[in-house]
N, CA and C atoms as an extended XYZ file, in Angstrom:
345
Properties=species:S:1:pos:R:3:atomname:S:1:resname:S:1:resid:I:1 pbc="F F F"
N         0.813       -1.186        0.000 N   MET     1
C         0.000        0.000        0.000 CA  MET     1
C         0.860        1.255        0.000 C   MET     1
N         2.169        1.110       -0.143 N   LEU     2
C         3.051        2.269       -0.222 CA  LEU     2
C         2.975        2.866       -1.609 C   LEU     2
N         3.028        4.177       -1.681 N   ASN     3
C         2.935        4.859       -2.958 CA  ASN     3
C         3.978        5.952       -3.042 C   ASN     3
N         4.359        6.279       -4.261 N   GLY     4
C         5.367        7.290       -4.498 CA  GLY     4
C         4.847        8.699       -4.336 C   GLY     4
N         5.771        9.645       -4.438 N   ALA     5
C         5.432       11.054       -4.262 CA  ALA     5
C         4.501       11.561       -5.344 C   ALA     5
N         4.522       10.933       -6.514 N   GLY     6
C         3.677       11.388       -7.612 CA  GLY     6
C         2.241       10.897       -7.544 C   GLY     6
N         1.934       10.066       -6.578 N   MET     7
C         0.581        9.536       -6.466 CA  MET     7
C        -0.345       10.612       -5.914 C   MET     7
N        -1.558       10.626       -6.429 N   ARG     8
C        -2.569       11.574       -5.981 CA  ARG     8
C        -3.822       10.810       -5.576 C   ARG     8
N        -4.619       11.426       -4.739 N   ALA     9
C        -5.918       10.885       -4.351 CA  ALA     9
C        -6.971       11.890       -4.806 C   ALA     9
N        -8.017       11.389       -5.437 N   TYR    10
C        -9.088       12.242       -5.933 CA  TYR    10
C       -10.368       11.883       -5.200 C   TYR    10
N       -11.037       12.896       -4.658 N   VAL    11
C       -12.215       12.691       -3.817 CA  VAL    11
C       -13.467       13.058       -4.602 C   VAL    11
N       -14.431       12.157       -4.590 N   CYS    12
C       -15.719       12.395       -5.256 CA  CYS    12
C       -16.543       13.351       -4.388 C   CYS    12
N       -17.015       14.436       -4.987 N   ALA    13
C       -17.783       15.431       -4.236 CA  ALA    13
C       -19.184       14.939       -3.885 C   ALA    13
N       -19.736       14.059       -4.703 N   GLU    14
C       -21.089       13.543       -4.476 CA  GLU    14
C       -21.048       12.268       -3.636 C   GLU    14
N       -22.074       12.052       -2.844 N   ALA    15
C       -22.179       10.830       -2.050 CA  ALA    15
C       -22.345        9.623       -2.974 C   ALA    15
N       -21.796        8.498       -2.543 N   VAL    16
C       -21.829        7.272       -3.334 CA  VAL    16
C       -22.486        6.164       -2.521 C   VAL    16
N       -23.222        5.316       -3.189 N   ASP    17
C       -23.853        4.160       -2.565 CA  ASP    17
C       -22.744        3.197       -2.122 C   ASP    17
N       -22.603        2.978       -0.839 N   MET    18
C       -21.531        2.149       -0.298 CA  MET    18
C       -21.721        0.657       -0.589 C   MET    18
N       -22.837        0.293       -1.223 N   ARG    19
C       -23.007       -1.106       -1.632 CA  ARG    19
C       -22.193       -1.410       -2.882 C   ARG    19
N       -21.714       -0.368       -3.558 N   LYS    20
C       -20.895       -0.580       -4.749 CA  LYS    20
C       -19.562       -1.202       -4.349 C   LYS    20
N       -19.110       -2.144       -5.174 N   SER    21
C       -17.821       -2.766       -4.912 CA  SER    21
C       -16.839       -2.354       -6.004 C   SER    21
N       -15.813       -3.117       -6.204 N   ILE    22
C       -14.747       -2.761       -7.147 CA  ILE    22
C       -15.293       -2.467       -8.539 C   ILE    22
N       -16.119       -3.329       -9.080 N   ASP    23
C       -16.620       -3.133      -10.440 CA  ASP    23
C       -17.444       -1.854      -10.564 C   ASP    23
N       -18.347       -1.625       -9.627 N   GLY    24
C       -19.196       -0.438       -9.684 CA  GLY    24
C       -18.412        0.848       -9.507 C   GLY    24
N       -17.469        0.854       -8.582 N   LEU    25
C       -16.676        2.057       -8.349 CA  LEU    25
C       -15.688        2.310       -9.486 C   LEU    25
N       -15.070        1.257      -10.011 N   SER    26
C       -14.115        1.459      -11.110 CA  SER    26
C       -14.820        1.988      -12.356 C   SER    26
N       -16.084        1.610      -12.561 N   ALA    27
C       -16.851        2.122      -13.692 CA  ALA    27
C       -17.178        3.604      -13.517 C   ALA    27
N       -17.155        4.108      -12.293 N   MET    28
C       -17.457        5.513      -12.020 CA  MET    28
C       -16.250        6.434      -12.208 C   MET    28
N       -15.047        5.891      -12.204 N   VAL    29
C       -13.846        6.722      -12.207 CA  VAL    29
C       -13.775        7.631      -13.427 C   VAL    29
N       -13.959        7.079      -14.621 N   GLU    30
C       -13.859        7.910      -15.829 CA  GLU    30
C       -14.902        9.017      -15.877 C   GLU    30
N       -16.191        8.723      -15.689 N   PRO    31
C       -17.168        9.812      -15.768 CA  PRO    31
C       -17.095       10.818      -14.618 C   PRO    31
N       -16.727       10.382      -13.437 N   VAL    32
C       -16.716       11.277      -12.277 CA  VAL    32
C       -15.430       12.097      -12.204 C   VAL    32
N       -14.295       11.442      -12.408 N   PHE    33
C       -13.004       12.102      -12.223 CA  PHE    33
C       -12.311       12.470      -13.537 C   PHE    33
N       -12.839       12.010      -14.669 N   ALA    34
C       -12.176       12.178      -15.969 CA  ALA    34
C       -10.747       11.654      -15.877 C   ALA    34
N       -10.618       10.473      -15.292 N   ALA    35
C        -9.300        9.883      -15.067 CA  ALA    35
C        -9.321        8.407      -15.459 C   ALA    35
N        -8.138        7.860      -15.622 N   ASP    36
C        -7.971        6.455      -15.957 CA  ASP    36
C        -7.957        5.628      -14.673 C   ASP    36
N        -8.870        4.679      -14.508 N   PRO    37
C        -8.888        3.895      -13.271 CA  PRO    37
C        -7.633        3.044      -13.089 C   PRO    37
N        -6.869        2.816      -14.168 N   PHE    38
C        -5.651        2.011      -14.094 CA  PHE    38
C        -4.401        2.857      -13.853 C   PHE    38
N        -4.575        4.133      -13.550 N   SER    39
C        -3.451        5.054      -13.394 CA  SER    39
C        -2.626        4.804      -12.142 C   SER    39
N        -3.193        4.130      -11.155 N   GLY    40
C        -2.510        3.954       -9.880 CA  GLY    40
C        -2.883        5.016       -8.867 C   GLY    40
N        -3.551        6.091       -9.326 N   HIS    41
C        -4.015        7.105       -8.380 CA  HIS    41
C        -5.143        6.514       -7.542 C   HIS    41
N        -5.397        7.125       -6.408 N   TRP    42
C        -6.422        6.643       -5.493 CA  TRP    42
C        -7.691        7.460       -5.698 C   TRP    42
N        -8.830        6.777       -5.717 N   PHE    43
C       -10.126        7.415       -5.925 CA  PHE    43
C       -10.966        7.187       -4.674 C   PHE    43
N       -11.377        8.285       -4.056 N   VAL    44
C       -12.017        8.270       -2.740 CA  VAL    44
C       -13.505        8.542       -2.902 C   VAL    44
N       -14.315        7.672       -2.298 N   PHE    45
C       -15.774        7.784       -2.368 CA  PHE    45
C       -16.324        7.804       -0.947 C   PHE    45
N       -17.219        8.760       -0.678 N   LEU    46
C       -17.823        8.892        0.647 CA  LEU    46
C       -19.299        8.543        0.606 C   LEU    46
N       -19.793        8.035        1.728 N   SER    47
C       -21.228        7.760        1.853 CA  SER    47
C       -21.977        9.071        2.076 C   SER    47
N       -23.284        9.002        1.976 N   LYS    48
C       -24.130       10.182        2.182 CA  LYS    48
C       -23.933       10.768        3.578 C   LYS    48
N       -23.772        9.916        4.568 N   SER    49
C       -23.595       10.390        5.945 CA  SER    49
C       -22.165       10.841        6.229 C   SER    49
N       -21.240       10.586        5.307 N   ARG    50
C       -19.819       10.870        5.440 CA  ARG    50
C       -19.194       10.147        6.634 C   ARG    50
N       -19.787        9.033        7.030 N   ALA    51
C       -19.220        8.210        8.092 CA  ALA    51
C       -18.501        6.985        7.510 C   ALA    51
N       -18.623        6.783        6.206 N   LYS    52
C       -17.980        5.654        5.535 CA  LYS    52
C       -17.208        6.168        4.330 C   LYS    52
N       -16.070        5.536        4.081 N   VAL    53
C       -15.249        5.909        2.937 CA  VAL    53
C       -14.716        4.641        2.283 C   VAL    53
N       -14.658        4.664        0.951 N   LYS    54
C       -14.032        3.596        0.183 CA  LYS    54
C       -12.983        4.227       -0.715 C   LYS    54
N       -11.845        3.587       -0.796 N   ILE    55
C       -10.760        4.063       -1.652 CA  ILE    55
C       -10.424        2.945       -2.627 C   ILE    55
N       -10.453        3.280       -3.903 N   LEU    56
C       -10.183        2.326       -4.975 CA  LEU    56
C        -8.883        2.713       -5.655 C   LEU    56
N        -8.034        1.726       -5.914 N   TYR    57
C        -6.811        1.995       -6.674 CA  TYR    57
C        -6.334        0.723       -7.371 C   TYR    57
N        -5.575        0.914       -8.438 N   TRP    58
C        -4.972       -0.181       -9.194 CA  TRP    58
C        -3.548       -0.347       -8.694 C   TRP    58
N        -3.162       -1.582       -8.352 N   ASP    59
C        -1.816       -1.786       -7.801 CA  ASP    59
C        -0.948       -2.734       -8.635 C   ASP    59
N        -0.999       -2.661       -9.920 N   ARG    60
C        -0.219       -3.414      -10.906 CA  ARG    60
C        -0.786       -4.796      -11.199 C   ARG    60
N        -1.432       -5.431      -10.248 N   HIS    61
C        -1.939       -6.786      -10.463 CA  HIS    61
C        -3.455       -6.865      -10.414 C   HIS    61
N        -4.079       -5.798       -9.992 N   GLY    62
C        -5.529       -5.777       -9.877 CA  GLY    62
C        -5.981       -4.589       -9.048 C   GLY    62
N        -7.278       -4.416       -8.991 N   PHE    63
C        -7.833       -3.333       -8.187 CA  PHE    63
C        -7.810       -3.722       -6.711 C   PHE    63
N        -7.602       -2.721       -5.876 N   ALA    64
C        -7.677       -2.901       -4.432 CA  ALA    64
C        -8.741       -1.936       -3.913 C   ALA    64
N        -9.464       -2.367       -2.910 N   LEU    65
C       -10.520       -1.543       -2.328 CA  LEU    65
C       -10.303       -1.476       -0.827 C   LEU    65
N       -10.200       -0.257       -0.313 N   TRP    66
C        -9.992        0.001        1.100 CA  TRP    66
C       -11.279        0.610        1.643 C   TRP    66
N       -11.726        0.155        2.799 N   TYR    67
C       -13.009        0.597        3.359 CA  TYR    67
C       -12.833        0.939        4.829 C   TYR    67
N       -13.430        2.054        5.236 N   LYS    68
C       -13.398        2.435        6.649 CA  LYS    68
C       -14.754        2.984        7.055 C   LYS    68
N       -15.213        2.599        8.243 N   ARG    69
C       -16.448        3.115        8.818 CA  ARG    69
C       -16.107        3.761       10.150 C   ARG    69
N       -16.484        5.015       10.297 N   LEU    70
C       -16.260        5.712       11.561 CA  LEU    70
C       -17.310        5.292       12.572 C   LEU    70
N       -16.904        5.089       13.788 N   GLU    71
C       -17.848        4.751       14.853 CA  GLU    71
C       -18.467        6.017       15.441 C   GLU    71
N       -17.753        7.136       15.375 N   ARG    72
C       -18.271        8.426       15.823 CA  ARG    72
C       -17.781        9.489       14.863 C   ARG    72
N       -18.608       10.476       14.637 N   GLY    73
C       -18.206       11.606       13.818 CA  GLY    73
C       -18.400       11.362       12.325 C   GLY    73
N       -17.976       12.356       11.551 N   ARG    74
C       -18.104       12.312       10.101 CA  ARG    74
C       -16.853       12.912        9.488 C   ARG    74
N       -16.555       12.487        8.277 N   TYR    75
C       -15.456       13.107        7.542 CA  TYR    75
C       -15.862       14.517        7.140 C   TYR    75
N       -14.898       15.433        7.031 N   PRO    76
C       -15.222       16.785        6.567 CA  PRO    76
C       -15.815       16.751        5.159 C   PRO    76
N       -16.541       17.790        4.820 N   SER    77
C       -17.138       17.890        3.491 CA  SER    77
C       -16.060       17.782        2.424 C   SER    77
N       -16.394       17.090        1.348 N   ALA    78
C       -15.415       16.854        0.287 CA  ALA    78
C       -15.478       17.893       -0.817 C   ALA    78
N       -16.420       18.797       -0.775 N   GLU    79
C       -16.581       19.747       -1.885 CA  GLU    79
C       -15.336       20.583       -2.131 C   GLU    79
N       -14.727       21.109       -1.099 N   ALA    80
C       -13.565       21.982       -1.277 CA  ALA    80
C       -12.345       21.225       -1.795 C   ALA    80
N       -12.192       19.982       -1.391 N   ILE    81
C       -10.989       19.241       -1.794 CA  ILE    81
C       -11.198       18.404       -3.043 C   ILE    81
N       -12.420       18.317       -3.539 N   SER    82
C       -12.671       17.483       -4.710 CA  SER    82
C       -12.205       18.143       -6.005 C   SER    82
N       -11.959       19.433       -5.975 N   LYS    83
C       -11.572       20.142       -7.196 CA  LYS    83
C       -10.138       19.857       -7.627 C   LYS    83
N        -9.287       19.498       -6.687 N   SER    84
C        -7.903       19.152       -7.025 CA  SER    84
C        -7.525       17.889       -6.260 C   SER    84
N        -6.561       17.188       -6.769 N   GLY    85
C        -6.133       15.960       -6.101 CA  GLY    85
C        -5.401       16.250       -4.808 C   GLY    85
N        -5.351       15.251       -3.969 N   LEU    86
C        -4.655       15.352       -2.688 CA  LEU    86
C        -3.353       14.566       -2.753 C   LEU    86
N        -2.365       15.020       -2.025 N   SER    87
C        -1.165       14.214       -1.850 CA  SER    87
C        -1.506       13.085       -0.871 C   SER    87
N        -0.639       12.115       -0.770 N   MET    88
C        -0.896       11.015        0.162 CA  MET    88
C        -0.910       11.529        1.604 C   MET    88
N        -0.078       12.515        1.920 N   GLY    89
C        -0.087       13.107        3.261 CA  GLY    89
C        -1.398       13.817        3.561 C   GLY    89
N        -1.904       14.543        2.568 N   GLU    90
C        -3.187       15.229        2.745 CA  GLU    90
C        -4.322       14.224        2.888 C   GLU    90
N        -4.261       13.122        2.128 N   LEU    91
C        -5.284       12.082        2.261 CA  LEU    91
C        -5.264       11.493        3.666 C   LEU    91
N        -4.085       11.218        4.192 N   ASN    92
C        -3.985       10.693        5.557 CA  ASN    92
C        -4.574       11.672        6.566 C   ASN    92
N        -4.301       12.956        6.388 N   ALA    93
C        -4.869       13.970        7.297 CA  ALA    93
C        -6.390       13.982        7.182 C   ALA    93
N        -6.897       13.919        5.956 N   TYR    94
C        -8.345       13.913        5.743 CA  TYR    94
C        -8.979       12.693        6.426 C   TYR    94
N        -8.349       11.538        6.282 N   LEU    95
C        -8.885       10.321        6.896 CA  LEU    95
C        -8.808       10.360        8.420 C   LEU    95
N        -7.987       11.252        8.956 N   GLU    96
C        -7.932       11.477       10.399 CA  GLU    96
C        -8.986       12.483       10.852 C   GLU    96
N        -9.727       13.052        9.885 N   GLY    97
C       -10.793       13.980       10.223 CA  GLY    97
C       -10.397       15.438       10.177 C   GLY    97
N        -9.219       15.739        9.642 N   ILE    98
C        -8.759       17.125        9.566 CA  ILE    98
C        -9.418       17.801        8.369 C   ILE    98
N       -10.009       18.954        8.603 N   ASP    99
C       -10.672       19.706        7.541 CA  ASP    99
C        -9.617       20.435        6.720 C   ASP    99
N        -9.368       19.956        5.514 N   LEU   100
C        -8.314       20.510        4.666 CA  LEU   100
C        -8.713       21.804        3.977 C   LEU   100
N        -9.982       22.174        4.036 N   SER   101
C       -10.410       23.407        3.364 CA  SER   101
C        -9.837       24.642        4.046 C   SER   101
N        -9.393       24.526        5.285 N   ASN   102
C        -8.843       25.665        6.025 CA  ASN   102
C        -7.329       25.589        6.181 C   ASN   102
N        -6.678       24.714        5.440 N   THR   103
C        -5.229       24.567        5.553 CA  THR   103
C        -4.552       25.070        4.287 C   THR   103
N        -3.295       25.369        4.408 N   HIS   104
C        -2.508       25.830        3.263 CA  HIS   104
C        -1.284       24.934        3.147 C   HIS   104
N        -0.998       24.513        1.937 N   ARG   105
C         0.186       23.684        1.742 CA  ARG   105
C         1.326       24.540        1.216 C   ARG   105
N         2.531       24.099        1.481 N   LEU   106
C         3.713       24.789        0.947 CA  LEU   106
C         3.763       24.574       -0.555 C   LEU   106
N         4.268       25.557       -1.258 N   ALA   107
C         4.430       25.432       -2.702 CA  ALA   107
C         5.516       24.399       -3.006 C   ALA   107
N         5.301       23.624       -4.049 N   ALA   108
C         6.275       22.620       -4.443 CA  ALA   108
C         7.534       23.299       -4.961 C   ALA   108
N         8.656       22.699       -4.682 N   VAL   109
C         9.940       23.198       -5.171 CA  VAL   109
C        10.363       22.307       -6.323 C   VAL   109
N        10.602       22.918       -7.466 N   HIS   110
C        11.023       22.171       -8.649 CA  HIS   110
C        12.504       22.463       -8.891 C   HIS   110
N        13.348       21.669       -8.293 N   ALA   111
C        14.792       21.867       -8.397 CA  ALA   111
C        15.323       21.234       -9.669 C   ALA   111
N        16.361       21.828      -10.223 N   THR   112
C        16.983       21.277      -11.434 CA  THR   112
C        18.425       20.860      -11.214 C   THR   112
N        19.020       21.316      -10.110 N   ARG   113
C        20.389       20.898       -9.824 CA  ARG   113
C        20.693       21.076       -8.345 C   ARG   113
N        21.747       20.430       -7.930 N   ILE   114
C        22.221       20.565       -6.555 CA  ILE   114
C        23.373       21.546       -6.570 C   ILE   114
N        23.359       22.523       -5.674 N   SER   115
C        24.417       23.540       -5.692 CA  SER   115
C        25.673       22.959       -5.204 C   SER   115
């Protein structure tokens, strides 16, 4: 389940029926995210109550589906973060219940050489 720095997580802004499994969710990736389900990126789907989350990703040999149900509380609204992908660190923070709509990330540094 380890992923590189280039991996992104994309969150669906609309609630999803949690009865959907790998086939149903993978069929939603292209129309919802305009992305390739085989890209290796992670696709995050929340239930209507935002107490359940499913994450779908391709891991070279097949699709993997990760599922979590909160016993108390709800995940923050996904509308603000659904417009752009999340880094794996931001996804971990979101899954911990941190509202990312009020946070600021450092700008990426694109280095071309070592001094």
